[in-house]
MIVOTI-119405 format. One record per residue: x, y, z of N, C-alpha, C, O in turn; residue number from 0. Coordinates in pm, whole numbers, plus 50000, padded with zeros to 5 digits. Example, Ala and Ser with C-alpha at 12.3 -4.5 7.8 and 13.67 -1.06 7.14 Angstrom:
{node {51319,49431,50780},{51230,49550,50780},{51320,49670,50780},{51424,49668,50846},0},
{node {51285,49775,50708},{51367,49894,50714},{51290,50003,50787},{51341,50114,50804},1},
***
This chain:
{node {33228,27967,55939},{33355,27936,55958},{33299,27875,56053},{33201,27910,56119},0},
{node {33386,27748,56060},{33417,27661,56213},{33536,27706,56302},{33649,27747,56278},1},
{node {33480,27687,56392},{33608,27785,56486},{33704,27603,56527},{33636,27505,56498},2},
{node {33761,27592,56551},{33878,27520,56590},{33902,27481,56737},{33935,27554,56831},3},
{node {33877,27342,56736},{33930,27340,56947},{34014,27224,56945},{34006,27102,56935},4},
{node {34111,27327,56962},{34294,27195,57022},{34264,27112,57067},{34276,27157,57181},5},
{node {34221,26988,57087},{34192,26916,57222},{34313,26901,57354},{34310,26862,57471},6},
{node {34391,26944,57282},{34540,26901,57395},{34531,26945,57520},{34585,26885,57613},7},
{node {34453,27068,57535},{34387,27173,57576},{34250,27151,57697},{34211,27244,57768},8},
{node {34211,27057,57700},{34095,27076,57711},{34141,26943,57799},{34199,26846,57750},9},
{node {34090,26963,57984},{34087,26931,58098},{33962,26804,58065},{33840,26820,58059},10},
{node {34052,26661,58043},{33945,26576,58021},{33987,26503,58167},{33988,26383,58141},11},
{node {34008,26514,58249},{34028,26432,58372},{33850,26354,58477},{33846,26240,58523},12},
{node {33709,26480,58488},{33613,26437,58486},{33509,26401,58399},{33389,26404,58426},13},
{node {33582,26356,58250},{33519,26296,58118},{33483,26155,58138},{33556,26084,58208},14},
{node {33382,26111,58087},{33276,25987,58118},{33309,25917,57999},{33278,25978,57896},15},
{node {33384,25762,57977},{33327,25735,57788},{33203,25653,57854},{33177,25660,57974},16},
{node {33133,25578,57765},{33074,25516,57743},{32990,25440,57610},{32950,25497,57509},17},
{node {32981,25335,57634},{32975,25265,57493},{32904,25336,57358},{32826,25430,57371},18},
{node {32927,25301,57279},{32847,25321,57101},{32679,25366,57140},{32605,25464,57131},19},
{node {32677,25297,57163},{32508,25186,57175},{32437,25280,57253},{32323,25316,57222},20},
{node {32518,25339,57389},{32446,25454,57494},{32418,25543,57428},{32306,25591,57450},21},
{node {32478,25587,57350},{32468,25727,57335},{32396,25691,57157},{32297,25761,57134},22},
{node {32422,25629,57081},{32356,25615,56984},{32256,25479,56907},{32204,25399,56985},23},
{node {32241,25467,56813},{32156,25304,56773},{32248,25288,56624},{32263,25355,56523},24},
{node {32284,25198,56660},{32350,25113,56575},{32307,25064,56469},{32244,24964,56504},25},
{node {32301,25078,56321},{32270,25017,56248},{32308,24955,56197},{32357,25013,56100},26},
{node {32339,24768,56190},{32396,24689,56113},{32417,24665,56014},{32507,24586,55985},27},
{node {32315,24747,55892},{32273,24720,55753},{32294,24893,55678},{32277,25002,55734},28},
{node {32330,24869,55555},{32403,24975,55478},{32306,25052,55456},{32201,24994,55427},29},
{node {32301,25196,55461},{32162,25269,55446},{32160,25342,55322},{32063,25412,55350},30},
{node {32184,25369,55238},{32118,25516,55183},{32082,25702,55201},{31990,25784,55192},31},
{node {32190,25694,55224},{32125,25843,55334},{32033,25920,55272},{31961,26009,55318},32},
{node {32042,25873,55157},{31939,25960,54971},{31827,25928,55069},{31759,26014,55126},33},
{node {31810,25773,55085},{31695,25729,55119},{31639,25658,55226},{31630,25535,55236},34},
{node {31595,25756,55317},{31538,25657,55479},{31437,25784,55505},{31447,25905,55484},35},
{node {31370,25727,55544},{31271,25803,55695},{31352,25815,55810},{31290,25752,55895},36},
{node {31492,25876,55881},{31605,25845,55932},{31624,26023,55917},{31662,26089,55820},37},
{node {31570,26076,56086},{31563,26250,56021},{31738,26315,56067},{31766,26435,56072},38},
{node {31838,26197,56098},{31935,26173,56113},{32029,26107,56111},{32042,26019,56197},39},
{node {32135,26127,56001},{32185,25993,56005},{32329,26013,55963},{32375,26073,55866},40},
{node {32410,25920,56099},{32588,25931,56083},{32646,25835,56062},{32625,25739,56136},41},
{node {32707,25826,55991},{32780,25679,55891},{32953,25728,55968},{32996,25843,55974},42},
{node {33011,25628,56009},{33165,25585,56052},{33299,25657,55988},{33412,25651,56037},43},
{node {33241,25765,55799},{33314,25838,55736},{33300,25962,55803},{33390,26044,55787},44},
{node {33173,25999,55896},{33125,26082,55978},{33269,26143,56064},{33319,26254,56052},45},
{node {33305,26053,56135},{33322,26073,56279},{33480,26041,56257},{33531,25930,56242},46},
{node {33545,26168,56261},{33736,26130,56285},{33821,26102,56453},{33795,26129,56571},47},
{node {33892,26056,56405},{33909,26004,56543},{33994,26142,56618},{34072,26221,56564},48},
{node {33936,26135,56799},{34043,26295,56817},{33963,26431,56805},{34009,26541,56835},49},
{node {33822,26405,56753},{33750,26532,56706},{33671,26561,56766},{33735,26552,56871},50},
{node {33538,26605,56812},{33388,26624,56870},{33308,26703,56771},{33190,26739,56775},51},
{node {33402,26720,56679},{33312,26688,56532},{33222,26620,56475},{33272,26514,56438},52},
{node {33132,26627,56453},{33091,26554,56347},{33067,26563,56214},{32949,26593,56198},53},
{node {33134,26550,56098},{33180,26619,55999},{33061,26559,55893},{33059,26595,55776},54},
***
């Protein structure tokens, strides 16, 4: 069961922003997630705006 977090109640005043490249490796080529040696694969389709979760 996934717990839902309401973002409007989170104090973000001390949060820091980082460029995507500082927290993840950006691969500019198409990757078939079923046919790769990568241990973790996150495509843009797994990231929703305003969400803390990767689906």
